[in-house]
C-alpha positions as CSV (number, residue, x, y, z in Angstrom):
1,X,0.0,0.0,0.0
2,X,1.5,3.4,-0.9
3,X,2.5,5.4,2.1
4,X,0.0,8.0,3.2
5,X,-2.7,6.9,0.7
6,X,-6.1,8.0,1.9
7,X,-8.3,5.0,2.8
8,X,-10.9,5.8,0.2
9,X,-8.3,5.6,-2.6
10,X,-7.3,2.0,-1.7
11,X,-9.3,0.5,-4.6
12,X,-7.0,2.5,-6.9
13,X,-3.8,1.8,-5.0
14,X,-2.4,-0.5,-7.7
15,X,-2.1,2.5,-10.0
16,X,0.1,4.6,-7.8
17,X,3.6,5.0,-9.2
18,X,5.5,5.8,-12.4
19,X,5.0,3.6,-15.4
20,X,6.8,3.4,-18.8
21,X,6.3,1.3,-21.9
22,X,5.2,1.2,-25.4
23,X,1.9,1.1,-27.2
24,X,0.2,1.2,-30.6
25,X,-2.0,3.8,-32.2
26,X,-3.9,3.2,-35.4
27,X,-4.4,6.1,-37.9
28,X,-4.2,6.9,-41.6
29,X,-1.2,8.7,-42.9
30,X,-1.8,11.5,-45.3
31,X,-2.7,10.1,-48.7
32,X,-3.2,6.5,-47.4
33,X,-6.3,4.5,-48.0
34,X,-6.1,2.3,-44.9
35,X,-5.2,3.0,-41.3
36,X,-1.9,1.5,-40.1
37,X,-0.5,0.8,-36.6
38,X,2.2,3.1,-35.3
39,X,4.3,2.4,-32.1
40,X,4.7,5.0,-29.4
41,X,6.5,5.3,-26.1
42,X,4.6,6.4,-23.0
43,X,5.3,7.6,-19.5
44,X,2.4,7.7,-16.9
45,X,2.4,8.8,-13.3
46,X,-0.3,8.3,-10.7
47,X,0.4,10.1,-7.5
48,X,-1.5,11.5,-4.4
49,X,-1.1,14.4,-2.0
50,X,-3.3,13.1,0.8
51,X,-6.5,14.4,-0.8
52,X,-9.3,12.2,-2.0
53,X,-8.0,11.9,-5.6
54,X,-5.1,10.5,-7.5
55,X,-3.3,12.9,-9.9
56,X,-2.6,11.5,-13.4
57,X,-0.2,12.7,-16.0
58,X,0.6,11.0,-19.3
59,X,3.2,11.9,-22.0
60,X,3.5,10.1,-25.3
61,X,6.1,10.2,-28.1
62,X,5.8,8.7,-31.5
63,X,8.9,7.7,-33.6
64,X,8.3,7.0,-37.3
65,X,10.3,4.6,-39.5
66,X,12.8,7.3,-40.4
67,X,13.5,8.1,-36.7
68,X,11.6,11.4,-36.5
69,X,10.1,11.8,-33.1
70,X,6.7,13.5,-32.6
71,X,5.4,14.5,-29.1
72,X,1.7,13.5,-29.0
73,X,-0.8,15.3,-26.7
74,X,-0.3,14.9,-23.0
75,X,-3.1,14.3,-20.5
76,X,-3.6,15.6,-17.0
77,X,-6.3,14.4,-14.7
78,X,-7.8,13.3,-11.4
79,X,-9.0,9.8,-10.5
80,X,-11.4,9.4,-7.5
81,X,-13.8,7.0,-5.9
82,X,-17.3,8.4,-6.8
83,X,-19.3,9.7,-3.8
84,X,-21.2,12.9,-2.9
85,X,-19.0,15.7,-1.6
86,X,-19.2,16.4,2.2
87,X,-18.3,19.3,4.4
88,X,-14.9,17.8,4.9
89,X,-14.1,18.0,1.2
90,X,-12.3,21.1,-0.1
91,X,-14.0,23.5,-2.4
92,X,-15.5,25.1,-4.2
93,X,-12.4,26.8,-5.4
94,X,-9.7,27.0,-2.7
95,X,-12.1,26.9,0.2
96,X,-10.9,24.4,2.8
97,X,-13.1,21.5,4.0
98,X,-14.4,21.4,7.6
99,X,-14.7,18.3,9.8
100,X,-13.8,14.7,9.6
101,X,-13.4,12.7,6.3
102,X,-16.5,10.9,5.2
103,X,-14.6,7.6,4.8
104,X,-12.8,6.7,8.0
105,X,-13.1,2.8,8.1
106,X,-12.9,-0.1,5.7
107,X,-16.6,-0.8,6.6
108,X,-17.6,2.7,5.5
109,X,-15.6,2.3,2.3
110,X,-17.4,-1.0,1.6
111,X,-20.7,0.8,1.6
112,X,-19.6,2.3,-1.8
113,X,-19.0,-1.1,-3.4
114,X,-21.5,-2.5,-6.0
115,X,-21.7,-5.7,-7.9
116,X,-19.6,-3.9,-10.6
117,X,-17.0,-2.8,-8.1
118,X,-16.3,0.6,-6.7
119,X,-17.7,3.5,-8.8
120,X,-15.1,5.9,-9.9
121,X,-14.9,9.3,-11.6
122,X,-12.0,10.5,-13.8
123,X,-11.5,14.0,-15.1
124,X,-9.0,14.5,-17.9
125,X,-7.7,17.6,-19.6
126,X,-6.0,17.7,-23.0
127,X,-3.8,20.5,-24.3
128,X,-6.0,20.9,-27.5
129,X,-8.7,22.6,-25.4
130,X,-10.8,19.5,-24.5
131,X,-11.9,18.4,-21.0
132,X,-13.5,15.0,-20.4
133,X,-15.4,13.4,-17.5
134,X,-15.5,9.6,-17.3
135,X,-17.7,7.4,-15.1
136,X,-16.6,3.8,-14.4
137,X,-15.8,1.1,-12.0
138,X,-12.7,-0.5,-10.4
139,X,-13.0,-4.1,-9.5
140,X,-9.9,-5.9,-8.2
141,X,-7.2,-4.6,-10.6
142,X,-9.4,-3.8,-13.6
143,X,-10.9,-0.4,-14.5
144,X,-13.6,0.2,-17.0
145,X,-14.4,3.8,-18.0
146,X,-17.0,5.4,-20.4
147,X,-17.1,9.1,-21.2
148,X,-20.0,10.9,-19.5
149,X,-19.5,14.5,-20.5
150,X,-17.0,16.6,-22.3
151,X,-16.4,20.3,-23.1
152,X,-14.2,21.9,-25.6
153,X,-13.2,25.4,-26.8
154,X,-14.6,26.4,-30.1
155,X,-12.5,25.0,-32.9
156,X,-11.0,22.1,-30.8
157,X,-10.8,18.6,-32.3
158,X,-13.3,16.4,-30.5
159,X,-14.9,13.0,-30.7
160,X,-18.4,11.9,-29.8
161,X,-17.7,9.2,-27.2
162,X,-14.9,7.1,-25.7
163,X,-14.2,4.2,-23.5
164,X,-11.1,3.1,-21.7
165,X,-10.0,0.0,-19.9
166,X,-7.0,-0.4,-17.6
167,X,-5.8,-3.6,-15.9
168,X,-2.9,-4.9,-13.9
169,X,-1.7,-8.2,-15.6
170,X,1.5,-9.9,-14.4
171,X,2.6,-6.6,-12.7
172,X,2.2,-4.7,-16.0
173,X,-0.4,-1.9,-16.5
174,X,-2.3,-2.6,-19.8
175,X,-4.8,-0.2,-21.2
176,X,-7.0,0.2,-24.3
177,X,-8.8,3.3,-25.5
178,X,-11.7,3.2,-28.0
179,X,-13.2,6.4,-29.5
180,X,-16.2,7.3,-31.7
181,X,-15.5,10.2,-34.0
182,X,-18.5,12.4,-34.9
183,X,-20.9,10.3,-37.1
184,X,-18.9,7.1,-36.5
185,X,-19.1,4.1,-34.3
186,X,-16.7,3.2,-31.4
187,X,-13.4,1.9,-32.8
188,X,-10.0,0.9,-31.4
189,X,-7.8,4.0,-31.0
190,X,-4.8,3.1,-29.0
191,X,-3.4,0.6,-26.4
192,X,-0.2,0.1,-24.4
193,X,1.7,-2.1,-22.0
194,X,3.5,-0.2,-19.2
195,X,5.9,-1.5,-16.6
196,X,6.3,0.1,-13.1
197,X,9.6,2.0,-12.9
198,X,9.1,3.7,-9.6
């Protein structure tokens, strides 16, 4: 268990740390008729500061066959167990919370569990002017997410819907991301296998 991790984040404890690895993204090159797979390198960090959410940062670099490296969009976000805010939670803005945390015992944490696992919420920010909110569940060491809402600045590149799945398999963090472009069905977008480095 990561040192100092708040009790309510224990369902997400397996994510905490720094991860590195490679993945594959599928897209069409300019002038191509079919999409092809391209390998990328990724670094991900899940951390906590004693509050009721994990912080998330992802950076990705794509290297083409000629050795040219392209930095792909990073992601910043927060991952939390879904529950209604209480007086002890900070906010809105910088206002400090007042009183005792809502979840103080394992028994209280268990009241949040459903047949699907613990409900979670993920907020993600992209540098292209898009913010996404995901709802999902964590059960054992598997996370399933589906986009619930998104906002974007005018002119930003967006998609209609997305799902993500994360899982810890043989001490590696595997993930897949499917997206539905406007007017299109959900399709495979990217996936990766990451190893814990810290």
